[in-house]
GULO-827537 format. One record per residue (C-alpha): x, y, z; residue in three letters. Coordinates in steps of 0.2 Angstrom, whole numbers, plus 2048, in hexadecimal, padded with zeros to 3 digits. Each point is the difference from the previous one (the first is absolute). Layout:
BEGIN
XYZALA/...
***
This chain:
BEGIN
188F2755EUNK/80E7F67F7UNK/8007F07F8UNK/80B7F2806UNK/80E7FC7F4UNK/8047EE7FEUNK/8127FD7F9UNK/8017F57F1UNK/8077EF802UNK/8127FD7FEUNK/8067F57F2UNK/80F7F4800UNK/8067F57F1UNK/8087F0806UNK/80C7F97F4UNK/8087F380DUNK/7F97EF804UNK/806802812UNK/7F580F802UNK/7F27F77F8UNK/8027F280DUNK/80180D80EUNK/7EE8067FCUNK/7F97EF805UNK/7F7805811UNK/7FA8117FAUNK/7FA7F87F0UNK/7F67F3809UNK/7F880E80BUNK/7FB80A7F0UNK/7F97F07F8UNK/7F67FC810UNK/7F98117FFUNK/7FB7FF7EEUNK/7EF7F67FEUNK/8018007EDUNK/8117F8800UNK/8037EF7F7UNK/80C7F3804UNK/80B8067F2UNK/803810809UNK/8087F880FUNK/812802805UNK/8027ED7FFUNK/7FA7FE7EFUNK/80980F7F8UNK/8117FE80AUNK/8007EE7FBUNK/7FD8047EEUNK/80D80D800UNK/80D7F3808UNK/7FC7F47F2UNK/7FD80B7F1UNK/807811803UNK/80F8067F7UNK/80F80A806UNK/7FD812800UNK/7EE7FF7FBUNK/7F7803810UNK/7F6810801UNK/7F57FE810UNK/7F8811803UNK/7F9803811UNK/7F680E808UNK/801805812UNK/7F680C80BUNK/807805810UNK/80D7F27FFUNK/7F27F37FEUNK/8007F57F0UNK/7F08047F7UNK/8037FA7EEUNK/80A7F47F6UNK/8028017EDUNK/8097EF7FCUNK/8098047F0UNK/80F7FA7F6UNK/8098077F1UNK/7FD7F57F0UNK/80A8097F3UNK/8058127FEUNK/7F280C806UNK/7F47F1804UNK/7F97FC811UNK/7F57F0803UNK/7F97F9810UNK/80A7F380AUNK/7F77F07FCUNK/7FD8037EEUNK/7FD7F07F7UNK/7FC7F580FUNK/7F480A80AUNK/7ED8007FEUNK/7FF811807UNK/80C80F7FFUNK/7FD80F809UNK/80780D80DUNK/7FD7FF812UNK/7F9810809UNK/7F8805810UNK/7EF8057FBUNK/7FF80E80CUNK/80D80A7F7UNK/7FF7F87EEUNK/7FC8107F7UNK/810808807UNK/80B7F17FDUNK/7FA7FE7EEUNK/8028137FCUNK/812800808UNK/8057F07F6UNK/7F98087F0UNK/80A810803UNK/8107F6804UNK/7FE7F57F1UNK/7FD80F7F4UNK/810809807UNK/80B7F17FFUNK/7FB7FA7EFUNK/80880F7F7UNK/
***
């Protein structure tokens, strides 16, 4: 008897506001499937915030996909050398990631490994 092996989610870091905009439909689906999500995690809130306050070259939107489906969004931006903060910092009442709860452990582990590798 063999155990099923589930592939780890794939990670992409988005640096471009056009790619951020292109995530709208998928982001909405992920948000709707996340019962604990707040209005401050909607694509509308974060993308609008980014358009107004985001700085050139600062976007670091980290996504996770499983079998091609968006299962996680870590909405970050660079705020100085080696420092990442959530998009919405300063004006949002709630700052958090958005993740499909059915695969959250895998997504969080994958993001942690990615951030550890790239922070060096």
